[in-house]
Structure formats: structure tokens, C-alpha cells
C-alpha positions in Angstrom: -168.6 -21.7 30.1 -166.5 -24.4 28.2 -168.7 -26.9 30.6 -171.8 -25.4 29.1 -170.8 -25.7 25.5 -169.6 -29.2 25.9 -170.2 -30.9 22.4 -170.2 -35.2 22.8 -166.7 -36.5 21.7 -167.0 -39.7 20.6 -163.6 -40.6 19.5 -162.4 -43.9 21.4 -159.6 -44.3 23.6 -157.7 -48.0 23.8 -157.9 -48.2 28.1 -155.5 -50.5 29.8 -158.3 -53.2 31.5 -158.1 -53.8 35.1 -160.7 -55.7 37.4 -162.9 -54.3 40.1 -163.2 -56.0 43.3 -166.7 -57.2 44.5 -166.4 -56.5 48.5 -169.7 -57.9 48.7 -172.9 -57.9 46.1 -171.1 -55.1 44.2 -171.0 -56.8 41.1 -174.3 -54.4 40.0 -172.2 -51.1 40.6 -168.7 -53.1 38.9 -170.9 -54.1 35.5 -172.2 -50.6 35.2 -168.8 -48.7 35.9 -166.9 -50.5 33.4 -169.0 -49.9 30.2 -168.5 -46.1 31.1 -164.6 -46.8 31.3 -165.0 -47.5 27.3 -168.0 -45.3 26.5 -165.9 -42.6 24.4 -168.0 -39.5 24.9 -168.5 -39.9 28.6 -164.0 -40.7 29.5 -163.5 -37.9 27.3 -165.9 -35.3 29.0 -164.2 -36.0 32.5 -160.6 -37.0 31.1 -161.0 -33.2 29.7 -162.7 -31.6 32.7 -160.8 -33.5 35.7 -158.5 -30.6 36.7 -161.2 -28.1 37.6 -162.4 -30.4 40.6 -160.2 -31.1 43.8 -160.5 -34.5 45.2 -161.5 -34.0 48.6 -165.1 -35.7 48.1 -165.8 -33.0 50.9 -166.9 -30.3 48.6 -170.5 -29.6 47.1 -169.7 -32.1 43.9 -169.3 -35.6 45.9 -170.0 -37.6 43.2 -168.2 -35.6 40.2 -165.2 -36.2 42.0 -165.4 -39.7 42.9 -166.2 -40.2 39.0 -163.1 -38.3 38.3 -160.7 -40.4 40.7 -162.3 -43.9 39.4 -161.4 -43.1 36.2 -157.9 -41.7 37.1 -157.4 -44.9 38.0 -156.8 -46.1 34.0 -154.7 -45.5 32.1 -154.4 -45.6 28.1 -152.5 -48.3 26.0 -150.0 -47.6 23.9 -151.2 -48.7 20.8 -147.2 -48.6 19.3 -145.4 -50.5 22.0 -147.0 -54.5 22.6 -144.3 -55.8 24.4 -144.8 -52.9 27.2 -148.4 -54.5 27.3 -149.8 -57.6 29.8 -152.9 -59.9 28.6 -155.9 -58.5 29.9 -156.4 -61.5 32.6 -152.9 -60.9 34.0 -153.4 -56.9 33.9 -156.8 -57.3 35.7 -155.5 -59.6 38.3 -152.4 -57.9 39.1 -154.0 -54.2 39.5 -157.9 -54.7 40.4 -159.2 -52.3 43.1 -162.3 -51.5 44.9 -164.3 -48.5 43.6 -166.3 -48.3 46.6 -166.1 -44.3 47.3 -168.7 -44.2 44.4 -171.2 -46.0 46.0 -170.6 -44.1 49.1 -170.9 -40.7 47.0 -174.1 -42.0 45.9 -175.3 -42.8 48.9 -174.4 -40.1 51.2 -176.3 -38.2 48.1 -179.5 -40.8 49.7 -179.7 -42.5 46.3 -178.9 -45.8 47.4 -180.3 -48.0 50.4 -178.2 -47.1 53.6 -177.9 -50.8 54.1 -174.3 -51.6 52.3 -173.8 -55.0 50.6 -177.4 -55.5 50.1 -177.6 -56.5 45.8 -178.7 -53.8 44.0 -180.6 -53.4 40.5 -177.4 -52.5 37.9 -180.2 -50.3 35.2 -181.3 -48.5 38.6 -178.1 -47.9 40.1 -177.0 -46.6 36.6 -179.8 -44.4 37.0 -179.2 -43.2 40.1 -175.6 -42.2 38.7 -176.3 -39.9 35.6 -179.1 -38.5 37.6 -176.1 -37.7 40.6 -174.2 -36.6 38.2 -176.4 -34.3 36.0 -177.7 -32.5 39.2 -173.8 -32.1 40.4 -173.1 -30.8 37.3 -175.8 -28.6 36.9 -175.4 -26.9 40.3 -171.3 -26.0 38.6 -173.1 -25.0 35.7 -175.9 -22.3 37.8 -173.1 -21.6 40.6 -175.6 -22.0 42.5 -178.0 -19.8 41.5 -180.6 -22.4 41.1 -181.1 -25.8 43.2 -179.7 -28.4 40.4 -182.6 -31.1 41.8 -184.9 -28.7 39.5 -183.3 -29.8 36.5 -186.9 -31.3 35.2 -189.8 -30.0 37.0 -193.0 -31.0 34.9 -194.9 -28.3 36.8 -192.9 -25.8 34.3 -193.8 -27.4 31.3 -194.1 -25.3 27.9 -197.6 -25.6 26.3 -198.3 -24.6 22.7 -200.4 -25.9 19.7 -199.2 -26.3 16.3 -200.9 -26.8 13.0 -199.6 -30.3 11.2 -200.4 -32.5 8.7 -204.1 -32.2 6.9 -204.3 -28.8 9.0 -205.0 -30.7 12.0 -203.9 -28.6 15.2 -202.0 -30.2 17.7 -201.6 -29.1 21.3 -197.7 -29.5 22.2 -196.6 -29.9 25.7 -192.9 -30.1 26.6 -191.0 -31.1 29.7 -188.3 -28.6 29.8 -184.8 -30.0 30.9 -181.8 -28.5 32.1 -179.3 -29.6 30.0 -175.8 -30.7 31.3 -173.2 -32.8 29.1 -174.4 -35.7 30.8 -177.8 -35.2 28.9 -176.0 -34.6 25.8 -174.3 -37.4 26.1 -177.1 -39.7 26.9 -180.4 -38.1 26.7 -183.4 -38.6 24.0 -186.6 -37.0 23.9 -190.0 -39.6 23.0 -192.8 -38.0 21.5 -195.9 -39.2 23.1 -199.0 -38.2 20.8 -202.5 -38.7 22.0 -205.7 -39.1 19.6 -209.0 -38.9 20.6 -212.7 -38.5 19.4 -213.8 -35.0 19.3 -210.9 -33.7 21.0 -207.7 -31.9 19.7 -204.4 -34.0 18.9 -202.3 -33.9 21.8 -198.2 -34.6 21.9 -196.1 -34.4 25.4 -192.4 -34.2 24.6 -190.5 -36.1 27.5 -186.5 -37.2 27.8 -185.0 -40.4 28.5 -181.8 -41.5 29.2 -182.5 -45.1 28.2 -185.5 -46.7 26.8 -187.6 -49.4 28.4 -187.9 -52.6 26.2 -190.3 -55.1 27.2 -189.8 -58.3 25.9 -192.4 -60.0 27.7 -194.4 -60.9 24.4 -193.5 -63.9 22.4 -193.4 -61.6 19.2 -190.2 -59.8 20.9 -187.9 -61.9 19.4 -185.1 -60.0 18.7 -184.5 -55.7 19.5 -185.4 -54.6 16.7 -189.2 -56.0 17.8 -189.0 -54.6 20.9 -188.2 -51.1 19.6 -191.6 -51.7 17.0 -193.6 -52.8 20.5 -192.5 -49.9 21.7 -193.3 -47.1 19.5 -196.6 -49.6 18.7 -200.4 -47.7 18.6 -201.9 -48.4 21.9 -205.8 -48.3 22.0 -206.8 -46.5 25.3 -210.3 -48.8 26.4 -212.3 -46.2 28.2 -211.0 -43.2 27.7 -213.0 -39.6 29.3 -212.8 -36.8 26.6 -212.8 -33.0 27.7 -216.7 -33.1 27.8 -216.7 -36.0 30.0 -217.6 -39.0 27.9 -215.8 -42.0 26.8 -214.3 -42.1 23.6 -212.2 -44.2 21.4 -208.9 -43.1 22.0 -204.9 -44.4 21.3 -201.9 -43.8 22.1 -198.8 -43.1 20.2 -194.8 -43.2 21.3 -191.8 -42.0 19.0 -188.8 -41.2 19.0 -188.5 -37.4 19.1 -184.6 -37.5 19.2 -181.1 -39.6 19.7 -178.6 -39.2 22.0 -175.0 -40.0 21.2 -175.4 -43.1 23.7 -178.2 -45.1 23.3 -179.1 -47.7 25.9 -181.3 -50.2 25.8 -182.6 -51.6 28.9 -184.3 -55.0 28.1 -187.3 -55.4 31.1 -186.7 -59.4 32.3 -187.9 -58.6 36.0 -192.0 -58.9 35.8 -194.5 -59.2 37.9 -197.1 -62.3 37.7 -200.2 -61.9 38.6 -201.3 -65.5 39.0 -198.4 -65.8 41.4 -198.1 -62.7 43.2 -194.2 -63.0 42.7 -191.6 -61.3 40.0 -190.3 -63.8 37.4 -187.3 -63.9 35.3 -187.8 -64.1 31.6 -185.0 -65.9 30.8 -185.4 -66.2 26.6 -182.4 -64.6 24.4 -183.4 -61.7 22.6 -181.3 -61.4 19.4 -179.5 -58.3 18.6 -176.6 -57.5 16.4 -173.0 -55.3 16.6 -174.5 -52.9 14.8 -178.0 -51.2 14.8 -180.3 -48.7 12.8 -182.9 -47.4 13.9 -185.9 -47.2 11.9 -187.2 -44.8 10.1 -191.2 -46.2 10.9 -190.3 -45.4 14.7 -188.8 -42.2 14.6 -191.3 -39.0 14.7 -192.1 -38.2 11.2 -191.9 -34.2 12.2 -188.1 -35.5 13.4 -186.8 -38.0 10.7 -185.7 -34.4 8.6 -183.4 -33.5 11.4 -182.3 -36.9 12.2 -182.1 -37.8 8.5 -179.6 -40.8 8.0 -177.5 -41.0 11.3 -179.6 -43.7 13.0 -176.8 -46.0 13.0 -175.0 -47.8 16.1 -172.5 -50.1 17.3 -172.8 -51.9 20.2 -170.0 -51.1 22.6 -171.0 -52.9 25.9 -173.4 -56.1 27.1 -174.4 -55.8 31.2 -175.2 -59.7 31.5 -177.7 -61.0 34.6 -176.7 -64.7 35.7 -179.5 -66.3 37.9 -183.3 -67.7 38.0 -184.2 -65.7 40.9 -185.0 -62.0 40.6 -182.9 -61.2 43.8 -179.4 -62.3 44.0 -178.0 -63.0 41.3 -175.0 -61.8 39.6 -173.8 -59.0 37.1 -170.8 -59.6 34.6 -170.0 -57.3 31.2 -169.1 -57.6 27.9 -167.0 -54.2 26.9 -165.2 -53.5 23.7 -162.0 -51.9 23.8 -161.8 -49.0 21.5 -161.7 -49.2 17.8 -159.4 -52.6 18.1 -162.7 -54.9 17.9 -161.2 -56.9 20.8 -163.8 -57.7 23.3 -163.1 -58.3 27.3 -165.8 -60.7 29.9 -165.2 -58.8 33.1 -166.6 -60.8 36.1 -165.1 -58.0 39.1 -161.6 -59.1 38.7 -161.6 -62.0 36.4 -160.9 -60.2 32.9 -160.4 -62.4 29.9 -160.8 -62.3 26.2 -163.9 -63.2 24.3 -165.1 -63.7 20.6 -167.9 -61.0 19.8 -169.9 -63.3 18.4 -169.6 -65.1 21.8 -171.1 -61.7 23.0 -174.1 -62.1 20.2 -175.3 -65.5 21.3 -177.6 -66.4 23.9 -176.6 -68.7 27.2 -178.0 -70.4 29.5 -176.3 -68.8 31.9 -176.7 -65.1 31.0 -178.9 -63.2 29.6 -178.4 -59.3 28.1 -180.1 -57.0 30.6 -178.8 -53.7 28.9 -177.1 -52.7 25.3 -175.0 -49.9 25.0 -174.8 -48.3 21.6 -172.7 -45.2 20.5 -173.6 -44.0 17.4 -171.3 -44.8 14.1 
């Protein structure tokens, strides 16, 4: 019951840093796990409920247990005794460890490619990890009453009609999502509105775990540009009406609800139809240490509920190094609690870094994922 009623705790902790050993093309995992250690509601949840699980890795929740094992490797730093603390680089080099049991637990769940040592995409890995944790938490919450994999079931969408502004009826569809602590931490909703001549306006509510930011356009130079483009009105050519004829139609995606942890995925890898290959976009997309969501990209019906609670602070950046889509290398920059101190984490090597260096564009690395926490 306490898991079902869990409310995300955003209080930040000062965690002693530890490096993560890369035993062959595992940088994608290391660059995701480090931000999760410093993600306050994620860390706080598992610390609160860690004693509820055995550490055998042979039960029905191996990924939950592997995650708790991983987080148990870290210790909270004392704020009052700086003499006891080593520098971040000393600490990382002397106490690095390999969290391969997290990867192995995911692989056992058939979430990852069976060929160990193959470079994976960091954003895909995070998705697999959060989905796996979500499903296992649902199985715990439901005590086996239902299959956890039915947590998102498009076939059971709810549908209803609502009269909106100017007395125009709107047909709503909503994908039912079983709510776990992972959903309460990372889950938001988008409202997709379809308008076409001669048909009722329709709106679909869909869950998201991260927002996919298309940066290919020359007009996208900042994160704010990308968010506006994500929610821009799209003209649908050749749309077929309910009566079978071609009509004018538009579609617009707007944010319906914002999660405590907002993850932005910058879509740097895109297919080039002229060459038939996937290319990496090298350009820098500007972002700052804070983000305020523009009310214009929030659904009008949700603006009142969201209110002024649209300010976020940046606490982690996952960077991709290299010009190719295959291979390359992942590192991350992470903020330590509320100290204002940033650390650059490259597997076992951890070094302090000024926040300005985190925010500026570099030719040898590009921001691939941005992690924000509600202020």
C-alpha cells in the first residue's frame, strides 16, 4: 500500500561519487546509471523501500533487486566533515566498480540484445530500464493479480465526448496507464488534437517518459525552439474523412501533464534518404541550468492545473562523443545535490567541472539527453 501511495520526494542528497568500470562497450549504461544515482526522487524511492526486497536476484523482480544492489554501492556524504572526504577524482579511482548485474538483469528480461559487449543506444537503454522497473513494480503492487506487461494497453482505451470552447464537441481517447512509482517520477502526458473539415475534433492522451526533440531543422537552435517545434501545428495532406473523401486536416501535440523529472532526448541520429545512411547531427543546441516551460505549449485545459509549477533545474547531461552513429562513446555531467558542484563522469574517471563548461557546445562531444528536476 505504501508503494501504491508513494509521492515522489524531490529532496536532493549529497552522494559520494564512485566511478563505474567499463568492461567493453558499457559506457552507454554507465552514462545513464550515474544520473539516476543523483536523481533525487529515484534514489529516495529505492532507499525508502530497499529493505522490502531480498538480494538473491533469483526472484520475480531481478531488475528491482539489481537496481537496489547498485544504489547500495553509494553512500551519502557528510556535509560537516570535509576532512573525511576525498576529492571526486580520488574517490572515483579508488572505489570504482562494475554494475554489470544491472545489464544482466535487463538481458534476462529480453530487453537487450543477447550479444554482450555490443554498443547500445543510451536513450534506448534508459527506456528499457525504466519500463522493466515499472513492470516489476506493478507485479509487486498487484501481487500477481494481473500480468504487469498489460500496464499500457492501447486496446482498452477509454473514449468519451466533451463539449469544449465555442460549444464544439471533442471526442477524447486516453491510453490507460497503470501507475507505478516510476510513472509518478518520470511519466507525463501529451494531448494530440486532430481537426478536420466535417468531422468532430478528436483528442488523444498519450503517456511519455521522455520528450523526443527533433533538432534537424535550422530553425531549432535552443531547447525552447525544439519544444515549440514539438508542439507546432502540423498540416496533414491527403487526410481521409469518415465519409471517405479527402479533407483539410491539422494535428497538434500539446503537453497535458508534466512529470517531476523531465527528460529531453535530442534526436541527433537521423536517416539521410539521399545517402541511405544514418547520420549524426553535430550542431550545438543551447540550453541553460534552468528551464521554464512556455504555457503556450501546454494544453489550454491543463494550464490551470499546471499553474506556475513549470520551472525545472538541470541536474544531468548525457553526452555522445564521435561523428558516427555506430560506436562512439558516452559520458555524463552530473550536479551533486544542491551544492552547485558539477562532476564530469567518464566511466572510472570523475572530475569537477564548472557549470559553464557543462552548458557550452564542444566539438568533441554533443549533449544527447538532458535531465531536469522540478524546482
